[in-house]
C-alpha positions in Angstrom: -78.4 16.9 -7.4 -81.1 19.5 -6.6 -80.1 19.5 -2.9 -76.4 19.7 -3.9 -77.1 22.8 -6.0 -78.5 24.5 -2.9 -75.2 24.1 -1.0 -72.7 27.1 -0.7 -70.2 25.1 -2.7 -72.5 25.4 -5.8 -73.4 29.1 -5.3 -71.9 31.7 -7.7 -69.2 32.3 -8.4 -68.9 28.5 -8.1 -70.5 26.1 -10.5 -72.2 22.7 -10.2 -73.7 20.4 -12.8 -74.7 16.8 -13.1 -71.0 15.8 -13.8 -68.9 18.5 -12.2 -68.4 20.6 -9.1 -66.0 23.6 -9.4 -65.5 25.8 -6.3 -62.0 27.3 -6.7 -60.3 29.7 -4.3 -63.2 30.0 -1.9 -62.4 32.0 1.2 -65.6 31.0 2.9 -65.3 27.5 4.4 -67.1 24.9 2.3 -68.8 21.7 3.5 -69.3 18.6 1.4 -72.1 16.3 2.6 -71.6 12.7 3.6 -74.0 11.6 0.9 -71.7 13.0 -1.8 -71.0 9.4 -3.0 -74.7 9.2 -4.1 -74.2 11.9 -6.7 -73.2 11.3 -10.4 -70.3 13.8 -10.2 -67.3 12.9 -12.4 -65.1 15.9 -11.7 -64.5 17.8 -8.5 -62.3 20.9 -8.4 -61.7 22.5 -5.0 -58.3 23.9 -5.6 -57.3 26.8 -3.4 -60.5 26.6 -1.3 -61.0 26.1 2.4 -62.9 23.0 3.3 -64.4 22.7 6.7 -66.2 19.4 6.1 -65.2 16.6 3.8 -67.2 13.6 2.6 -65.7 10.3 3.7 -66.2 8.7 0.3 -66.2 10.1 -3.2 -68.9 9.6 -5.9 -68.8 6.2 -7.5 -68.2 7.6 -11.0 -65.5 10.2 -10.0 -62.7 10.6 -12.6 -60.7 13.5 -11.2 -60.4 15.3 -7.9 -58.3 18.5 -7.6 -57.4 19.5 -4.1 -54.2 21.4 -5.0 -53.7 24.4 -2.6 -56.8 23.5 -0.6 -57.0 23.8 3.1 -58.8 20.7 4.5 -59.3 20.7 8.2 -59.4 17.0 8.8 -57.7 14.7 6.2 -58.3 11.6 8.3 -62.1 11.7 7.4 -61.3 10.8 3.8 -61.3 7.1 3.3 -59.0 5.1 1.0 -61.8 5.2 -1.6 -60.7 8.7 -2.6 -57.4 7.2 -3.8 -58.7 4.2 -5.7 -61.9 5.4 -7.5 -60.8 8.4 -9.5 -58.2 8.3 -12.2 -56.2 11.1 -10.6 -56.1 13.1 -7.4 -54.1 16.3 -7.0 -53.1 17.2 -3.4 -50.1 19.4 -4.3 -49.5 22.6 -2.3 -51.6 21.3 0.6 -50.7 21.1 4.2 -50.0 17.7 5.6 -52.2 15.5 3.3 -52.9 12.1 4.7 -52.4 9.2 2.3 -53.5 5.7 3.4 -50.7 3.3 4.4 -48.1 6.1 4.3 -48.8 8.5 7.1 -47.0 7.7 10.3 -44.7 5.1 8.8 -41.0 5.0 8.0 -40.3 5.5 4.3 -39.9 2.4 2.2 -39.5 1.7 -1.5 -43.1 1.3 -2.7 -42.2 -0.1 -6.1 -44.0 -3.5 -6.3 -46.7 -5.8 -4.9 -44.5 -6.2 -1.8 -46.0 -2.8 -0.7 -49.5 -4.1 -1.1 -49.9 -5.3 2.5 -53.1 -3.3 3.3 -56.4 -5.0 2.9 -58.1 -2.5 0.7 -55.5 -0.4 -1.1 -52.1 -0.9 -2.8 -50.1 2.3 -2.9 -46.8 2.4 -4.9 -44.7 5.1 -6.4 -44.9 6.1 -10.1 -42.0 5.7 -12.4 -39.0 7.9 -11.6 -37.7 10.7 -13.6 -34.1 11.6 -14.5 -33.4 12.9 -11.0 -34.5 9.5 -9.5 -37.7 11.0 -8.0 -41.3 10.1 -8.9 -43.9 12.9 -9.2 -46.8 10.9 -7.9 -48.1 7.8 -6.2 -50.1 5.1 -8.1 -52.8 3.2 -6.1 -55.3 0.5 -6.8 -57.9 -1.3 -4.8 -57.6 -4.8 -3.4 -60.4 -7.2 -3.1 -60.0 -10.6 -1.4 -56.2 -10.3 -1.7 -56.2 -9.4 -5.4 -55.6 -6.1 -7.1 -58.5 -4.5 -8.9 -58.2 -3.2 -12.5 -57.5 0.5 -12.8 -55.0 2.7 -11.2 -55.3 6.1 -9.5 -52.5 8.6 -9.8 -52.1 10.9 -6.8 -49.9 13.9 -7.4 -48.1 15.2 -4.4 -45.2 17.6 -3.6 -42.5 15.1 -4.4 -39.6 17.4 -3.5 -40.9 18.2 0.1 -41.1 16.2 3.3 -42.4 13.6 3.8 -43.0 12.5 0.2 -39.4 12.9 -1.0 -38.4 10.1 1.4 -41.0 7.8 -0.3 -40.6 8.8 -3.9 -36.8 9.4 -4.3 -33.7 7.2 -4.4 -30.1 8.1 -3.9 -28.2 8.3 -7.2 -25.2 6.1 -7.9 -22.1 7.3 -6.0 -24.2 8.1 -2.9 -26.0 6.1 -0.3 -28.9 6.4 2.0 -32.1 4.6 3.0 -34.2 7.1 1.0 -33.7 10.1 -1.3 -34.1 12.6 1.5 -30.8 11.7 3.2 -28.2 10.9 0.6 -24.5 10.9 1.6 -21.4 10.8 -0.6 -19.9 7.4 -0.9 -16.7 7.3 1.2 -13.2 6.2 0.1 -12.5 2.4 -0.2 -16.2 1.7 -0.9 -18.6 1.9 -3.8 -22.3 2.8 -4.0 -24.2 1.4 -7.0 -27.6 2.6 -8.3 -30.7 1.8 -6.2 -32.0 -0.8 -8.5 -35.5 -2.1 -8.8 -35.7 -4.3 -5.7 -37.8 -3.7 -2.7 -34.7 -2.7 -0.8 -32.3 -0.1 -2.4 -28.9 -1.4 -3.4 -27.3 1.7 -2.0 -29.1 1.9 1.3 -25.6 1.5 2.7 -22.2 1.8 1.0 -20.5 -1.5 0.0 -16.9 -1.8 1.1 -14.3 -2.8 -1.5 -13.1 -6.4 -1.4 -10.1 -7.3 0.7 -6.8 -5.8 -0.6 -8.5 -3.1 -2.7 -9.7 0.4 -2.3 -10.6 3.7 -3.9 -8.6 6.9 -3.6 -11.6 9.2 -4.3 -15.2 9.7 -3.1 -18.3 8.7 -5.0 -17.3 5.4 -6.5 -20.2 3.7 -8.2 -19.1 0.1 -8.8 -16.6 -2.5 -7.7 -14.6 -1.8 -10.9 -13.5 1.5 -9.2 -11.8 -0.6 -6.5 -8.2 -0.9 -7.6 -5.7 -3.2 -5.8 -3.8 -1.5 -3.0 -0.1 -1.4 -2.7 1.1 -4.8 -1.8 -1.7 -6.5 -3.7 -2.1 -7.4 -7.4 -4.6 -9.0 -9.8 -4.8 -9.8 -13.5 -6.6 -6.5 -14.3 -5.3 -4.4 -11.4 -8.9 -4.1 -10.0 -11.0 -6.1 -7.6 -13.5 -8.7 -8.8 -16.1 -9.4 -6.1 -17.7 -12.1 -8.2 -14.7 -14.3 -8.6 -12.4 -14.6 -5.6 -9.6 -16.2 -7.6 -9.5 -13.1 -9.9 -9.7 -10.6 -7.1 -6.8 -8.8 -5.5 -4.2 -11.1 -3.9 -1.3 -10.3 -1.6 2.2 -10.4 -3.2 4.1 -13.6 -2.5 6.8 -13.7 0.1 9.9 -11.8 -1.0 8.1 -9.7 -3.6 6.4 -6.3 -3.4 4.5 -3.6 -5.3 4.3 0.0 -4.2 1.9 1.0 -7.0 -1.9 1.0 -6.8 -3.6 -1.1 -9.4 -0.7 -3.4 -10.0 -0.9 -6.5 -12.2 2.4 -8.0 -11.1 4.8 -8.0 -8.1 8.5 -7.2 -8.2 11.3 -9.2 -6.6 13.6 -7.5 -4.1 17.2 -7.3 -5.3 20.2 -8.5 -3.5 20.9 -6.6 -0.3 17.3 -5.6 0.3 14.4 -7.6 1.6 10.8 -7.2 2.4 8.6 -8.5 5.3 5.0 -9.5 5.2 2.8 -6.4 5.2 5.4 -4.1 3.7 4.9 -2.4 0.4 8.5 -1.6 -0.6 11.9 -3.2 -0.2 14.2 -2.0 2.6 17.9 -2.5 3.2 18.6 -5.8 4.9 21.1 -4.6 7.5 21.6 -8.1 8.8 22.4 -9.4 5.3 24.8 -6.5 4.5 26.5 -6.9 7.8 26.8 -10.7 7.3 28.4 -10.2 3.8 30.8 -7.5 5.1 31.9 -9.5 8.2 32.3 -12.7 6.1 34.4 -10.7 3.6 36.5 -9.3 6.4 37.1 -12.8 7.8 38.2 -14.0 4.3 40.5 -11.1 4.1 42.1 -11.8 7.5 42.6 -15.5 6.7 43.9 -14.8 3.2 46.2 -12.0 4.6 47.5 -14.3 7.3 48.1 -17.1 4.8 50.0 -14.7 2.4 52.2 -13.7 5.4 52.9 -17.4 6.0 53.8 -18.4 2.4 54.9 -15.1 0.7 56.4 -13.4 3.7 57.1 -9.7 4.3 59.5 -8.1 1.8 62.6 -6.8 3.5 63.7 -3.2 2.8 66.9 -3.3 4.8 68.8 -5.2 7.5 71.4 -3.3 9.4 73.1 -3.0 12.7 72.1 -0.1 15.0 73.8 0.1 18.4 74.6 -3.6 18.7 71.1 -4.4 17.6 70.1 -5.9 14.3 67.1 -4.0 12.9 65.0 -5.3 10.1 63.0 -2.7 8.2 60.2 -4.1 6.0 58.7 -2.7 2.8 55.7 -1.1 4.4 53.8 -2.1 7.6 54.5 -5.6 8.6 51.3 -5.6 10.7 52.8 -7.4 13.7 50.6 -6.8 16.8 51.8 -4.4 19.4 50.4 -6.5 22.2 53.1 -7.9 24.5 53.1 -11.7 24.5 55.3 -13.8 26.7 57.1 -15.3 23.7 58.7 -13.6 20.8 57.8 -14.2 17.2 59.7 -17.0 15.4 60.6 -16.1 11.9 62.6 -17.5 8.9 64.4 -15.3 6.4 64.6 -16.2 2.7 66.2 -14.6 -0.4 68.7 -12.2 1.2 71.8 -13.9 -0.4 73.5 -13.8 3.0 74.7 -17.3 4.0 74.1 -16.5 7.7 70.5 -15.5 7.3 68.9 -17.5 4.5 66.9 -20.5 5.6 67.8 -19.7 9.2 65.5 -19.5 12.3 65.4 -16.3 14.2 63.2 -14.6 16.7 61.7 -11.1 16.1 60.6 -8.5 18.6 58.1 -5.9 17.3 59.1 -2.3 17.5 56.7 0.7 17.4 55.9 2.1 14.0 54.8 -1.0 12.2 57.8 -1.1 9.9 60.7 -2.3 12.0 61.4 -5.0 14.5 64.5 -6.4 16.3 66.1 -9.6 15.0 67.2 -12.0 17.7 68.7 -15.5 17.7 66.5 -18.6 17.7 66.9 -18.6 21.5 65.9 -15.0 21.9 69.4 -13.6 22.4 71.0 -10.7 20.7 72.9 -11.6 17.5 76.7 -11.1 17.4 78.5 -9.9 14.4 77.3 -7.7 11.5 74.5 -8.7 9.3 73.5 -6.6 6.3 71.0 -7.2 3.5 68.8 -5.2 1.1 66.5 -7.8 -0.2 64.7 -11.0 0.7 61.6 -11.7 2.8 60.9 -12.7 6.3 58.3 -15.4 7.2 56.6 -15.7 10.6 56.6 -19.4 11.6 53.1 -21.0 12.1 51.2 -20.5 14.3 52.9 -17.2 15.1 51.5 -15.8 11.9 48.1 -16.2 13.5 49.0 -15.3 17.1 50.8 -12.1 16.4 49.7 -10.9 12.9 47.1 -8.2 12.9 46.5 -4.7 14.1 45.1 -3.7 16.6 44.1 -7.3 17.4 45.9 -10.4 16.1 44.2 -12.8 13.7 43.7 -15.4 16.3 41.5 -13.0 18.2 39.8 -11.2 15.3 38.7 -14.2 13.3 36.9 -16.0 16.2 35.3 -12.7 17.2 34.1 -12.2 13.6 32.9 -15.8 13.5 30.7 -15.3 16.6 29.3 -12.1 15.0 28.6 -14.1 11.9 26.6 -16.6 13.9 24.5 -13.8 15.4 23.8 -12.2 12.0 23.0 -15.6 10.3 20.0 -16.0 12.5 18.3 -13.0 10.7 19.5 -13.9 7.2 18.1 -16.4 4.8 21.5 -18.0 3.9 22.0 -18.7 0.3 25.0 -19.7 -1.8 25.0 -16.4 -3.6 25.6 -14.5 -0.3 28.8 -16.5 0.3 29.9 -15.9 -3.3 29.2 -12.2 -2.9 31.3 -12.1 0.3 34.2 -13.8 -1.6 33.9 -11.2 -4.4 33.9 -8.4 -1.9 36.9 -9.8 -0.2 38.8 -10.1 -3.5 37.8 -6.6 -4.5 39.0 -5.1 -1.2 42.2 -7.1 -1.4 42.9 -5.8 -4.9 42.2 -2.2 -3.8 44.5 -2.6 -0.8 47.3 -3.9 -3.1 46.8 -1.1 -5.5 46.9 1.4 -2.7 50.1 -0.1 -1.3 48.6 -1.0 2.0 50.2 -3.9 3.8 53.9 -3.3 2.7 54.2 -5.0 -0.7 56.4 -2.5 -2.4 59.7 -3.7 -3.9 62.9 -3.5 -1.8 65.2 -0.5 -2.4 67.9 -2.5 -4.3 65.3 -3.8 -6.7 63.9 -0.3 -7.2 67.5 0.9 -8.1 68.0 -1.9 -10.6 64.6 -1.2 -12.2 65.5 2.5 -12.4 68.8 1.8 -14.1 67.2 -0.5 -16.7 64.7 2.2 -17.5 67.5 4.8 -18.1 69.3 2.3 -20.3 66.2 1.8 -22.4 65.8 5.5 -22.8 69.3 6.0 -24.1 69.4 2.9 -26.3 65.8 2.2 -27.5 66.9 -0.7 -29.7 69.3 -3.5 -28.7 72.4 -3.8 -31.0 74.6 -6.9 -31.3 78.2 -6.6 -30.0 80.8 -6.3 -32.8 82.6 -9.6 -33.5 86.3 -9.7 -33.5 88.7 -11.4 -35.9 
C-alpha cells in the first residue's frame, strides 16, 4: 500500500487509501501495476482518466470499478476476473471496451445458461426495460463447469453499437435477429414478441397459415390473420394450432368475396364459379343452353300449332284468274324455293268446295299471302270466296316449309347440334330444362300478346264483334219480346 501511494495515480489531486483509489479526470496517463491484485482495494474510480497501463487482474476484495469515460489503451490486457470479482463495473462512455466472450462474435441472446459456454465466465444480459433493451450485462465465474455464487453487473452503452445488438430485442410487430436491425412485419405475416428462449421468436417473420393473410403491416399474432376471399373458418380467422379450425377453401359451387368470412354463399341460377375464383360470374354456356333450348321448344310448339290449329284466313278471293288466300298476319311459310308445293287443307270457311278439301299452296312474297292451287298443283277454275276459316299445312310440310328465314326442319336440327356443344360445358340439371320450358312459355305468351304470328280474328268476325258491342251500348239490358194474344 505504501508503494501504491507513491504512484502518480495516488498523487494529489487524486486520493488513495487502504480501501479506495480515486483518480478522476486525469489528463496525465496513469499506470496501474501488475501487482494491483495484492492490494486490499475495494473501490477503484478512474472515470474520465487516461490509462496507459492496466493491471491484468483486479484486487481480490474489489467491490466496484468505475471506468466510465476513461481512455484505456489496451483493453485486451484485462482478464475476465475484472468482470466476475467486483459487484459492478462501469465502462460507459468508453471507446471500444472489450468484454470477454462478446468481442468479435455475432450477437446472440445471452439470457440463460445456454450462453455459459466459456470455461471461466458466464456473461448474460440483465433484465430488459420497457423498450426491450437491457442496461447492463450480468456475469459470474465458472469453476469446473459450475457457476459461482455472486454476480457482477457491467454497465455499458446499451443504445450504441455493438452492445445494442446483444442487449435489445425487436418488439412485437417487427422482426430481426437482434434489436439493432428491426424491420416492420410485412403483410400476410405476423411477428410475435421475442420471448424468453435462447432464440428470438421474431428473428424472422412468420407467414400466415394457408388461406389467410393480413391487410396491414406490423401484425403481432396469428389472430391478426383473417381468412382471404374464397376461404372461411368458424371465427373468420386462422388457427395455426388446430388445422381443422383454420381457414378452409369454399366448397365447389360456393364462394365468398369478403375477408374474414365465416360462411360461403351459393351461386344463383345462371351464374357459376370455378375453383380459385372469389365471386360468381355469368355462365354464358348455361344461359346459351337455356335460350337455345327455349327457342327449340318454341319452334316445335309453333310448328305443332300450325299443324293442329292452322292459320286463320282473312280473305279468299280471285285476282286475275288466281285464287289468293290472305291470312290473318304472317303465315311464316318459308320463301325458299322447294321442288314441291305445300299441301294444305282448309277448314271452317262454310264453302262446300273448300272445306275439308286438299289443295296446294305456293308462297308469295310478303308473308301474308299465297296462291291456292288444286291438289295436283294446277290453277283452280271457278270463283272461290270466303272470309273465315283456317288453312292447315299437311304433315310433314308444316316442318319442311314453316319458318323464316329457315324452315323448322333445318332450324331445329341446327339448334340441337348447338345444344350438344353447349351441354358439354353445362352441369345439366332438371331445373335447367324446367327453366327453358318456362322461358319458352313466357316468350310464346308475349308473342301472342304482341300479335306476332298472325293470330288476329278474321275480318267478318271482327265486324260481328263490333256490331254486338254497339248493340250493348244502345240496349244495356236485355228486354223480353212482347207476347201476342
